[in-house]
C-alpha positions as CSV (number, residue, x, y, z in Angstrom):
1,M,-143.9,93.7,-367.5
2,S,-140.9,92.2,-366.1
3,I,-137.5,92.7,-366.9
4,K,-134.7,90.1,-367.8
5,P,-131.3,90.7,-366.3
6,D,-128.5,90.4,-368.7
7,V,-126.5,88.8,-365.0
8,V,-128.0,86.7,-362.3
9,L,-126.0,86.6,-359.4
10,D,-126.9,83.7,-356.3
11,L,-125.3,85.1,-353.5
12,K,-127.6,82.8,-351.0
13,G,-125.4,81.4,-348.4
14,L,-123.0,84.2,-348.5
15,H,-123.3,86.8,-346.0
16,C,-122.0,90.6,-345.7
17,P,-119.4,91.7,-346.7
18,M,-119.1,88.2,-349.4
19,H,-122.0,89.4,-351.0
20,I,-121.1,93.3,-351.4
21,M,-118.0,92.3,-352.7
22,K,-120.0,89.6,-355.2
23,T,-121.7,92.0,-356.2
24,K,-119.5,95.2,-356.8
25,K,-117.1,92.7,-358.9
26,A,-120.2,91.5,-361.0
27,L,-121.2,95.0,-361.5
28,D,-117.3,96.5,-362.1
29,L,-118.2,94.3,-365.3
30,M,-120.8,94.9,-366.5
31,K,-122.0,98.2,-369.2
32,A,-123.7,100.6,-368.3
33,G,-127.1,100.2,-368.6
34,Q,-127.1,96.6,-368.1
35,I,-129.2,94.9,-365.6
36,I,-128.1,92.6,-362.7
37,E,-130.2,90.6,-360.9
38,V,-128.5,89.4,-357.4
39,I,-130.5,86.5,-355.1
40,S,-129.7,86.6,-351.5
41,N,-130.9,85.1,-348.0
42,D,-128.7,87.5,-346.2
43,K,-131.4,89.5,-344.1
44,G,-128.6,92.4,-343.7
45,S,-128.6,92.7,-348.0
46,K,-131.6,94.5,-348.0
47,S,-129.5,97.3,-346.7
48,D,-126.6,96.6,-348.2
49,I,-127.5,96.3,-351.7
50,S,-129.8,99.6,-351.4
51,G,-126.8,101.5,-350.1
52,L,-124.4,100.4,-353.2
53,C,-126.6,101.3,-355.0
54,R,-126.7,104.7,-353.3
55,R,-122.8,104.9,-353.2
56,L,-121.8,104.4,-356.4
57,G,-124.8,106.2,-358.3
58,L,-127.0,102.9,-359.2
59,E,-130.7,103.0,-360.1
60,L,-132.1,100.3,-357.7
61,I,-135.4,98.8,-359.8
62,S,-136.6,97.1,-357.4
63,T,-136.6,94.8,-354.3
64,T,-138.5,91.5,-353.5
65,E,-138.9,89.0,-350.7
66,E,-139.9,85.9,-350.9
67,N,-139.9,83.1,-348.5
68,G,-136.1,84.3,-346.9
69,I,-135.0,85.3,-350.8
70,F,-134.5,88.5,-351.2
71,R,-133.9,89.1,-355.0
72,F,-132.6,93.5,-356.2
73,T,-132.9,94.4,-360.0
74,I,-130.1,96.5,-360.5
75,R,-129.3,99.3,-363.9
76,K,-125.9,99.8,-364.3
């Protein structure tokens, strides 16, 4: 069963710190319990997004990588 995100944030082409800043800004607009899918092609986003989730106390539901594209599913 796949999870349907409330928000999809396509950040391909952006690099640190922009992908973190835009993810944080989108999360700030979301309600508790909502799901966001973040899409990035920055290799550093894997550690950056997981670190952001730890700092903010968010649930990182899944992380996938296919052909250099990373997808992160996060519950606020």
